[in-house]
N, C-alpha and C positions, 0 to 999 in steps of 0.2 A: 448426476452428481449428488452425493449424500451429505446433508448438513445436520449436525446435532443442535437442536434448539432446546435450551433449558430456561424456562420461564414459569414462575409460580402463579402468575395471574392468568387464569384459564381463558378468560375472554381475549386478552391480548395474544396469548399463545395460539389459540384457535385461528385468530385472524392472520397471524404471521405464518402459521403452518399452511393455511390456504393460499396466501400470497406467494409463498416460496414454491409451492407445488404448481401454481399457475405460471410461474416464471421458469418452470422446467427443472426445479430441484426436488430431490426426494428428502423430505424433512422427517427426522425422527425426534419426537417430542418427549421431554421429561419435565416434571414439575418441581423436582427437588434435587439436592446434591447426591443423596443416597442412590436414587434410581439412575442418575447420570453417571455416577462412578461405576455402577454395575454394567451399564451399556458400554462405557469406555474400556472397562477391563475385558469385556468379551469381544467388542467389535471396533476398537479404535482405528484399525487399519482400513475400515470401510468409509471413513469420513474424510471429506475434502476441506471442511471448515466447521468451526463451532461458534455458536451464538450463545453467550452466557449472560443471564441477568446477574447483576452484582449482588443484590439482596435476595437471598433464598431462605425459606423457613427453617432449614436445618444446617445452614452454613452460608458460604458466599461463592460467587463466581471465581474469586481468587484461587480457592482450593482446586477447582476444576481446571483452571488455566495452568496452574503449576503441574498438575497431573498430566495434562496433555503435552505440555512443552518438555517434560522429562522423558516422554515416551516417543513422541513423533514431532516432526517439524511441519505442523499444519497451522493455518491461520486461526486466530481467535479474535472475535469482536465482542466487546462488552456492551450490554444494554443497561443503562443506568439512569436513575432519576437524580443522581447526585452530581450536580454540575459543580464539582469541587476539584480544584487543581491537585490537592494532595492525593485524593482517591484515584484520579485519572493517572497521575504520574506513577503511583504504586502499581496500578494495573499494567502500564506500559513497561515498567521496570521488570515485571514478571514475565514479559515476553508477549503481551497482548499486542495485536497489530493495529487495532483501531477501537474506537468506542463511539457510541451514539447516545445522546441524551434524550430521554422521554420527556414529552411526547415527540414523536418523529413521524415523518411521512414515509410510507412503505417504499415509495420509489427511491427515496434518498437511501434507505437501508440497502435496497437491491443494488443501487449504484456503488455503494461502499463495498458490498460483497464482491461484485465484479472486479472492482479496482484492486482489492486485496488479493484475490485469486490470480489476477494478471501478474502482480508483483512476484508471486511465488513461482510463476512459470518462466519469468525472465532469465534467471541465472543460467539455465541450460542453453540459452540462445546467445550468450555473450562470449565472444572469443577472448583468448588471453591477451592478444595484441590487436589493437584497432588503430589503423593509420588513416588520418583525414588530412590530406595535403601535408602541411608541415607540422602537424600535431600527431603525437603518438600517445595512445592510452594503454597502459599496462594494467589490465584488470586484476591480475594475480597479486600485484604489489600495490594497487590502488594509486598509481603515480601517473602524472601527465607531463609530457615533455614537448616543448616548442623549439624546433630547430636544434634538438639535442640538449636544451637547457630545461631543467625541471621547473614546472610552474606550480605554485602553491594555490590550491583551490579549497574552498570550504566543502563540507560534506554535501551540502545541497547543490553547490555549483558542480561538483564532481558527478553527482547523480544525474543532473540535468544533461551534462555532457555525455554521460554514458547512454542515456536514452537516445540522444542524437546519433551516437556512434553505433547503436544497435539497429538504427533505421536509416542507414546511409542511402541517399537517393530518394527517400520518401518524404512527401510533404506531411508534416505533423501539425494538426490544428492546435490552438491554444488549449482547448478542452482536453484533447488527448494528452498533452503535456501535463496539465493540471491533475488529471486522473492518476498519472504515473508517478508524480513527484511528491505525493502526500508524504510528509515527513513522519517516520515511525517514532520520532521523539515527541510527537504530539503537536507540532506546529503546523497549522493549516496554511497552505500556500495559496493565496488568492491571486486574482488576475493581475493586480498592480505589482505584487511581489514577483510574479513570473517575469514581468517586464524588466524589473530591476536586475534579476539574476541573469537574464539574457544579455543585458547591457554590461554587467560585470564580466561575464564570460568573453564577450567581444573585446572588452578592454584588455583582458589578460592574454587572449589568444590571437586576435586579429593583428595584422601588420598596420592596418588603417581602420580603427574601430568605426570611424565615421562612414566608411565605405566597405562594409563587411563582405568578405568573399568565402569565409568558412561557414558561418551561420547566416544563411541568406533568408531575407524576408520574402515570402511569396504573397503578393498583395491579395487581400481578400480571402486568403486560405490559411496561412500560418507560416511555418519555417521549414527550411530544408538544408541538410548538410550533405555535401557530395552530389555526384551526378548519377 
């Protein structure tokens, strides 16, 4: 799997290139906007993901993100020392899928890469209609019905339900859910927040939220929907 890495700090770039290769990725390294644009113009179809430093000597990662998103629907992760909400929101509004603030641990970056790549693989596995007992999910319309009555869900509640609906009969750990529910709007979902959203889903979809039969807790493991 080929990744385009654009980072002007050559020490950081070399370390990241080595770590990506050790994890099984084929890293293509550029140090500025000009060389990255040349690579993207010639070989954009070869890349599965892009890692862009925000501050580059001849421009910014924003330019590269815009170029990528106009040509292909592949994930972009920003590397930035700017822990600033305005800059982060700007990048996400441009279509970036995630960002990570320097300094960061390489294992954290690799985990983010895997999580983003999984998100891009999910849509092809989602059916247009998913039935779970008395609940029906219409993925084409983004609507959920309980016993024929439409239920209003927030974007994050819907995404969580869709994850369960795509893994009927499987036990999903809390870590697996957290990895898949990262909000592209930039809101990190932590363990406590996940508990709250599962509680909200149960209150909206279960006949008896205190004794759930739809989203079942599997002690010591996680959660399960369906048999």
